[in-house]
C-alpha positions as CSV (number, residue, x, y, z in Angstrom):
1,M,5.4,1.5,1.1
2,L,4.2,2.2,4.2
3,P,7.3,4.5,6.1
4,D,8.4,3.5,9.7
5,R,6.8,5.9,12.2
6,L,9.9,8.7,13.3
7,A,8.4,7.5,16.7
8,L,7.7,10.9,18.0
9,V,5.6,10.3,20.4
10,D,4.6,7.9,23.5
11,L,1.5,5.9,22.7
12,P,-1.3,4.7,23.2
13,T,-2.6,8.6,24.2
14,P,-5.4,8.0,26.7
15,L,-8.9,7.1,26.7
16,H,-10.9,8.8,29.7
17,E,-14.3,8.5,31.1
18,L,-15.9,11.6,31.1
19,P,-18.5,11.1,33.9
20,R,-19.5,15.0,34.6
21,F,-20.0,15.7,31.1
22,S,-22.2,12.7,30.2
23,A,-24.1,13.2,32.9
24,A,-24.8,16.8,31.5
25,V,-25.5,15.3,28.0
26,G,-27.5,12.5,28.4
27,A,-25.2,9.5,26.6
28,R,-22.1,7.9,28.2
29,V,-18.7,10.0,26.4
30,L,-15.2,8.9,26.5
31,C,-12.9,10.3,25.7
32,K,-9.1,9.5,23.1
33,R,-7.2,12.3,24.5
34,D,-4.9,13.6,21.1
35,D,-5.1,17.1,22.8
36,V,-2.1,15.8,25.1
37,L,0.1,14.5,22.2
38,G,3.8,15.9,22.3
39,P,5.8,17.3,20.8
40,G,4.4,20.7,21.5
41,F,0.5,20.3,22.2
42,A,1.4,18.8,18.5
43,G,-2.7,16.7,19.0
44,N,-4.1,14.6,15.8
45,K,-1.2,16.3,13.8
46,V,1.9,14.5,15.2
47,R,0.7,10.9,14.1
48,K,0.6,12.3,10.0
49,L,3.9,13.9,10.8
50,E,6.0,10.4,12.6
51,R,4.9,8.7,9.0
52,T,5.0,12.0,5.9
53,L,8.3,13.3,7.8
54,A,9.8,9.2,8.1
55,Q,9.5,8.8,4.4
56,A,10.6,12.5,3.6
57,R,13.9,11.6,5.7
58,A,14.4,8.7,4.0
59,Q,14.1,10.9,0.3
60,G,16.5,13.3,1.6
61,A,14.9,15.9,3.2
62,D,16.1,18.1,5.9
63,A,13.6,20.7,5.6
64,V,9.8,20.8,5.0
65,V,7.4,23.6,3.5
66,T,3.9,23.6,4.7
67,L,0.8,26.2,4.4
68,G,-2.1,27.0,6.9
69,A,-4.7,28.9,8.1
70,A,-3.2,31.7,10.7
71,Q,-3.8,29.6,14.1
72,S,-3.1,26.0,11.6
73,N,-2.4,23.2,14.1
74,H,-0.7,21.5,10.9
75,A,1.7,24.3,11.3
76,R,2.2,24.4,14.3
77,A,2.8,20.6,15.1
78,T,5.3,21.0,11.8
79,A,7.5,23.4,13.5
80,A,7.2,21.2,17.0
81,A,8.2,18.2,14.8
82,C,11.1,20.0,13.1
83,A,12.3,21.8,16.4
84,R,13.0,17.8,17.5
85,L,14.8,16.6,14.0
86,G,16.6,19.9,13.6
87,W,14.7,20.3,10.4
88,R,14.6,23.9,8.7
89,C,10.6,24.8,9.3
90,V,9.4,27.3,6.7
91,L,5.0,28.2,7.3
92,V,3.3,29.9,4.8
93,L,0.3,31.0,6.7
94,G,-2.7,32.6,5.2
95,G,-4.0,36.4,6.1
96,D,-1.8,39.6,6.8
97,E,0.8,39.7,9.5
98,P,-1.0,39.7,13.2
99,H,0.0,43.5,14.3
100,G,1.1,43.3,18.3
101,P,3.1,40.1,19.9
102,P,2.0,36.7,18.4
103,S,-0.7,34.5,20.1
104,G,-1.8,31.7,20.3
105,N,0.2,29.0,17.8
106,V,1.9,31.5,15.6
107,L,3.7,32.4,19.2
108,L,4.3,28.4,19.3
109,D,5.7,28.5,15.4
110,R,7.6,31.3,16.5
111,L,9.1,29.1,20.0
112,F,9.6,26.0,17.9
113,G,12.1,28.1,15.1
114,A,10.0,28.2,12.3
115,E,9.9,31.2,10.0
116,L,6.8,32.7,9.4
117,V,5.4,33.5,5.6
118,H,2.5,35.6,6.4
119,A,0.9,35.3,2.4
120,G,-1.7,37.9,2.7
121,T,-4.3,35.7,1.3
122,T,-6.4,33.7,2.3
123,D,-7.2,31.6,-1.2
124,W,-5.7,27.9,-0.3
125,A,-4.2,27.5,-4.5
126,A,-2.4,30.4,-3.6
127,L,-0.9,29.3,-0.5
128,A,-0.2,26.4,-1.8
129,E,1.6,28.4,-4.5
130,R,3.4,30.3,-2.5
131,A,4.7,27.0,-0.7
132,E,6.2,25.9,-3.7
133,T,8.0,29.4,-4.6
134,E,9.2,29.4,-0.7
135,A,10.7,25.6,-1.6
136,A,12.3,26.2,-4.8
137,R,13.8,29.3,-2.3
138,L,15.0,27.0,0.0
139,R,16.8,24.8,-3.3
140,A,18.7,27.2,-4.5
141,A,20.4,28.0,-0.8
142,G,21.1,24.5,-0.7
143,A,18.1,22.7,1.4
144,H,16.4,19.8,0.9
145,P,12.8,20.1,1.4
146,V,9.6,18.8,1.4
147,V,6.3,20.1,1.0
148,L,3.7,19.4,2.7
149,P,0.1,20.2,1.8
150,A,-2.4,21.4,4.1
151,G,-3.4,19.4,7.0
152,G,-0.6,17.2,6.3
153,S,-3.2,15.2,5.0
154,T,-1.3,13.0,2.4
155,P,-2.0,8.8,2.0
156,V,0.8,8.0,4.5
157,G,-0.2,10.4,6.7
158,A,-3.9,8.9,6.7
159,A,-2.2,5.4,7.0
160,A,-1.1,6.5,11.1
161,F,-5.0,7.0,11.5
162,A,-5.8,3.1,10.4
163,D,-2.8,2.1,13.3
164,A,-5.0,4.6,15.3
165,Y,-8.5,3.2,14.9
166,D,-6.9,0.1,16.0
167,E,-5.1,1.8,19.1
168,L,-8.8,2.6,20.0
169,L,-10.4,-1.0,19.7
170,A,-7.3,-2.7,21.9
171,Q,-8.6,0.4,24.4
172,L,-11.7,-0.9,23.9
173,D,-11.7,-4.1,24.2
174,A,-9.4,-4.0,27.0
175,R,-12.7,-2.8,29.5
176,G,-15.2,-4.5,27.2
177,V,-16.7,-1.6,26.3
178,E,-18.5,-1.6,22.5
179,T,-19.5,1.6,21.5
180,A,-21.9,3.1,18.8
181,E,-20.4,6.0,17.5
182,L,-16.8,8.0,16.8
183,V,-17.0,11.9,16.5
184,H,-14.5,14.0,15.4
185,A,-13.8,17.2,13.8
186,T,-12.4,16.9,10.5
187,S,-11.2,19.0,7.3
188,T,-8.3,18.6,5.0
189,G,-9.5,14.8,5.9
190,G,-6.6,12.5,6.9
191,T,-7.8,12.0,10.2
192,H,-11.5,10.9,9.3
193,A,-10.3,8.7,5.7
194,G,-7.6,7.0,8.1
195,L,-10.3,5.9,10.7
196,V,-12.3,5.1,8.0
197,A,-9.8,2.9,6.4
198,G,-9.2,0.9,10.2
199,R,-11.9,0.1,11.1
200,L,-12.2,-0.9,7.3
201,R,-10.2,-3.4,8.0
202,A,-10.6,-3.7,11.2
203,G,-14.6,-5.4,10.5
204,R,-15.7,-3.6,13.3
205,G,-16.0,-1.1,16.1
206,P,-17.2,2.1,15.9
207,R,-19.0,3.8,13.2
208,I,-16.7,6.8,12.6
209,R,-18.6,10.1,12.6
210,G,-16.5,13.6,11.4
211,V,-17.9,16.9,11.4
212,L,-17.0,19.2,9.0
213,V,-15.1,22.4,10.0
214,I,-14.5,23.6,6.4
215,E,-17.1,23.7,2.8
216,D,-17.4,21.1,1.2
217,L,-17.9,23.0,-2.1
218,G,-19.6,20.8,-4.6
219,G,-18.9,17.6,-2.9
220,A,-15.2,17.6,-3.2
221,I,-14.5,17.3,0.7
222,G,-16.3,13.8,0.0
223,E,-14.8,12.8,-2.9
224,L,-11.3,14.0,-1.0
225,H,-11.8,11.7,2.0
226,A,-13.0,9.0,0.2
227,W,-9.9,8.9,-1.9
228,L,-7.5,9.1,1.0
229,A,-8.9,6.1,2.6
230,R,-8.3,3.9,-0.4
231,E,-5.5,5.3,-0.2
232,A,-4.0,4.4,3.5
233,A,-5.9,1.3,3.0
234,A,-3.9,0.5,0.4
235,L,-0.7,1.3,2.0
236,H,-1.5,-1.1,4.7
237,G,-2.2,-4.5,2.4
238,A,-6.0,-4.0,2.8
239,P,-7.6,-2.5,0.2
240,A,-10.9,-1.2,-0.4
241,E,-13.5,0.5,-1.8
242,V,-14.6,3.3,-0.3
243,A,-17.0,6.2,-1.5
244,A,-18.1,9.5,-0.9
245,A,-21.5,8.1,-0.2
246,D,-19.6,5.9,2.0
247,L,-18.7,8.4,4.9
248,L,-21.2,9.9,7.7
249,L,-19.8,13.7,7.0
250,D,-21.8,16.1,9.2
251,H,-21.9,19.6,7.5
252,D,-24.7,20.9,10.9
253,Q,-22.2,22.1,12.9
254,L,-20.1,25.0,10.5
255,G,-21.5,27.6,11.1
256,A,-20.5,30.7,8.9
257,G,-17.4,28.9,7.6
258,Y,-14.3,28.1,8.9
259,G,-12.5,29.9,11.7
260,A,-15.8,31.3,12.6
261,P,-16.9,30.3,15.9
262,T,-20.9,28.8,16.5
263,P,-22.7,29.5,19.6
264,E,-23.2,25.7,19.7
265,G,-19.3,25.5,19.5
266,L,-18.7,28.1,22.2
267,A,-21.1,26.4,24.5
268,A,-19.8,23.3,24.3
269,I,-16.5,24.3,25.3
270,R,-17.8,25.0,27.6
271,L,-19.7,22.5,28.8
272,L,-16.4,20.1,28.8
273,A,-14.5,22.7,30.4
274,E,-16.1,23.2,33.5
275,T,-16.8,19.5,33.9
276,E,-13.8,17.7,33.3
277,A,-11.8,20.5,32.5
278,I,-10.7,19.7,29.1
279,V,-9.7,22.7,26.8
280,C,-11.1,22.3,23.1
281,D,-10.7,25.6,20.3
282,P,-13.8,26.8,18.0
283,V,-12.3,26.3,14.9
284,Y,-12.2,22.4,15.3
285,S,-12.4,20.4,18.4
286,G,-15.6,22.7,19.9
287,K,-17.5,22.4,16.7
288,A,-16.9,18.3,17.1
289,L,-18.1,17.6,20.6
290,A,-21.1,20.5,19.5
291,G,-22.3,18.0,16.8
292,L,-21.9,15.0,19.3
293,I,-23.6,17.1,22.4
294,H,-26.8,17.5,19.8
295,R,-26.7,14.3,19.0
296,A,-27.0,12.6,22.1
297,R,-29.3,15.3,23.3
298,S,-31.7,14.0,20.3
299,G,-31.0,10.6,21.7
300,A,-29.2,9.4,18.9
301,Y,-27.0,7.1,21.3
302,G,-29.7,5.4,22.6
303,E,-28.1,3.4,25.7
304,A,-24.3,2.9,23.8
305,P,-21.3,4.8,24.7
306,V,-19.7,7.3,22.3
307,V,-16.2,8.2,21.7
308,F,-15.1,12.0,21.2
309,W,-11.6,11.6,20.1
310,H,-9.8,14.7,20.6
311,T,-7.6,16.2,17.9
312,G,-5.9,19.0,19.9
313,G,-5.6,22.3,18.5
314,W,-6.8,24.2,22.0
315,P,-3.4,26.7,21.8
316,A,-5.6,28.0,19.1
317,A,-7.8,29.3,22.0
318,F,-5.2,31.7,23.4
319,A,-6.2,33.4,20.2
320,P,-7.2,37.0,20.7
321,D,-10.8,36.8,18.8
322,H,-11.3,33.3,19.8
323,A,-10.3,34.3,24.0
324,A,-12.8,37.2,23.5
325,S,-15.3,34.7,22.0
326,L,-15.0,32.4,24.5
327,T,-14.9,34.7,27.5
328,R,-17.8,36.9,26.3
329,G,-20.7,37.4,28.6
330,R,-18.6,34.9,31.5
């Protein structure tokens, strides 16, 4: 059963025309502004948290343990949501504790009152194991934690994005706009799978293109996305057959790997900032934007508009290494 949402944010998020950016890339681009969601600059992750934390509260939870990379958007969004709910929050972050003052998402994690555990490794299996250890510690102290996976990508979390797809369709219908494609950044798959499930349920609307920012080792990511899409559709009472081969997953913008900026991504971030004063980050949204620009300039969209779903994450741009990449040569 799909739990009620906690209503942590006001919906719908805006859908903005990008006239100067559109002129620069040769296609009409509209931007779905999940980057302006709250609480705590939370971006797309808060849509998932509205459902997953509602489910956790119904099960008696009063604390959250989750994991992510050092500048994890999901971790920061979880810390913000827990601050709103008055819950204890433990974040297991990859890598070593940074030297000097905290910056980017880590600064916000601390401001929101989360307990940070720098695991000293970036191995995802080791991070997941450490999260379970931290949850056991909280239970021993009398708390009732829920453990959320990286990205908050559970079937319940993905189902929130099936609703988000309906939200977008309503906005497009109100403008009389038919778009060819929706482009967004994806890794653990909750956003992508939910949008796919929403399109299948609606039976219409733009095709969903996820730009991968994480390695798809042996097709495992595609299989995960397909499973999440099937589960999200089932939670909405609209079972659908989805296979990895059915998904549009763009592997071309990954570069050297997760978290490694690319020249194309950095150029895309600068172009959007200089034309529309909208900021993306080098890990997620910047790479998706680069994919959209490449397809637009190659004529893939023709006269049809395209939607860029801005999933947020821009606080990571203030981390020293990302800030250095973005301003190098400026």
